[in-house]
C-alpha positions as CSV (number, residue, x, y, z in Angstrom):
1,M,3.8,-11.9,17.9
2,S,0.7,-9.7,18.4
3,I,-2.4,-9.9,16.3
4,K,-1.7,-6.4,15.0
5,V,1.6,-7.5,13.5
6,K,0.2,-10.7,12.0
7,L,-2.7,-8.8,10.4
8,Q,-0.3,-6.2,9.0
9,I,1.9,-8.9,7.5
10,Y,-1.1,-10.7,6.0
11,L,-2.4,-7.4,4.5
12,V,1.0,-6.5,3.0
13,L,1.3,-10.1,1.5
14,L,-2.2,-9.8,0.1
15,A,-1.3,-6.4,-1.4
16,S,1.8,-7.8,-3.0
17,L,-0.2,-10.7,-4.5
18,L,-2.9,-8.3,-5.8
19,M,-0.4,-6.0,-7.3
20,F,1.4,-8.9,-9.0
21,L,-2.0,-10.0,-10.4
22,G,-2.5,-6.5,-11.6
23,V,0.7,-6.7,-13.6
24,L,-0.4,-10.1,-15.1
25,F,-4.0,-9.2,-15.9
26,E,-3.7,-5.6,-17.1
27,D,-7.0,-5.6,-19.0
28,I,-9.3,-6.0,-15.9
29,T,-10.3,-2.5,-15.2
30,F,-13.1,-1.0,-13.0
31,G,-14.8,0.4,-16.1
32,K,-14.8,-2.9,-18.0
33,L,-16.2,-4.7,-15.0
34,W,-18.9,-2.1,-14.5
35,F,-19.8,-2.4,-18.3
36,Y,-20.2,-6.1,-18.0
37,V,-22.4,-5.8,-14.9
38,N,-24.6,-2.9,-16.0
39,G,-23.6,-1.0,-19.1
40,N,-26.6,1.4,-19.1
41,S,-25.6,3.0,-15.7
42,L,-22.0,3.4,-17.0
43,V,-23.2,5.3,-20.0
44,G,-25.4,7.5,-17.6
45,I,-22.4,8.3,-15.4
46,Q,-20.3,9.2,-18.4
47,S,-23.0,11.4,-19.8
48,F,-23.4,13.1,-16.4
49,S,-19.7,13.7,-16.1
50,E,-19.6,15.2,-19.7
51,S,-22.6,17.5,-18.9
52,V,-20.8,18.6,-15.6
53,S,-17.6,19.3,-17.6
54,N,-19.4,21.4,-20.1
55,S,-21.5,23.4,-17.6
56,Y,-19.0,24.2,-14.8
57,K,-15.7,26.1,-14.9
58,Y,-13.7,23.2,-13.2
59,G,-15.9,20.4,-14.6
60,I,-13.2,19.1,-16.8
61,F,-11.4,17.9,-13.6
62,F,-14.4,15.9,-12.6
63,Y,-14.6,14.3,-16.0
64,D,-10.9,13.4,-15.9
65,F,-11.3,12.0,-12.4
66,V,-14.2,9.8,-13.5
67,M,-12.2,8.6,-16.5
68,I,-9.1,7.8,-14.4
69,L,-11.2,5.9,-11.9
70,L,-12.8,3.9,-14.7
71,S,-9.4,3.0,-16.2
72,L,-7.8,1.8,-13.0
73,N,-6.7,-1.8,-12.8
74,L,-9.0,-3.6,-10.3
75,F,-6.3,-5.7,-8.7
76,F,-3.8,-2.9,-8.4
77,L,-6.4,-0.7,-6.8
78,S,-7.3,-3.5,-4.3
79,G,-3.6,-3.8,-3.5
80,V,-3.2,-0.1,-2.8
81,L,-6.3,-0.2,-0.6
82,S,-4.9,-3.2,1.3
83,I,-1.6,-1.3,2.0
84,L,-3.6,1.7,3.2
85,A,-5.6,-0.5,5.5
86,S,-2.4,-1.8,6.9
87,L,-1.1,1.7,7.4
88,I,-4.3,2.7,9.2
89,L,-4.0,-0.3,11.5
90,F,-0.5,0.6,12.3
91,L,-1.3,4.2,13.1
92,F,-4.5,3.8,15.1
93,L,-4.4,0.5,16.9
94,S,-2.7,0.3,20.2
95,P,0.3,-2.1,20.4
């Protein structure tokens, strides 16, 4: 078995494990982790996104995007990124 295939299998297994952990630990979100690390910068980002949403025509989409990112489960997001990395390896590495 080639290294590419082994790496893809490991990445898919890692993604499965991370997504399973995301189901078990639903309360670990990106925003909560950011709040525990540095709450002042989180408040600054939220106020910036609110000011953008009030001042621009399509700013509400930016505010919604920031809120969706902050409410994402950290394990689930890591699992999805692992699957995307496996897909990129499959598409762009030679066999």
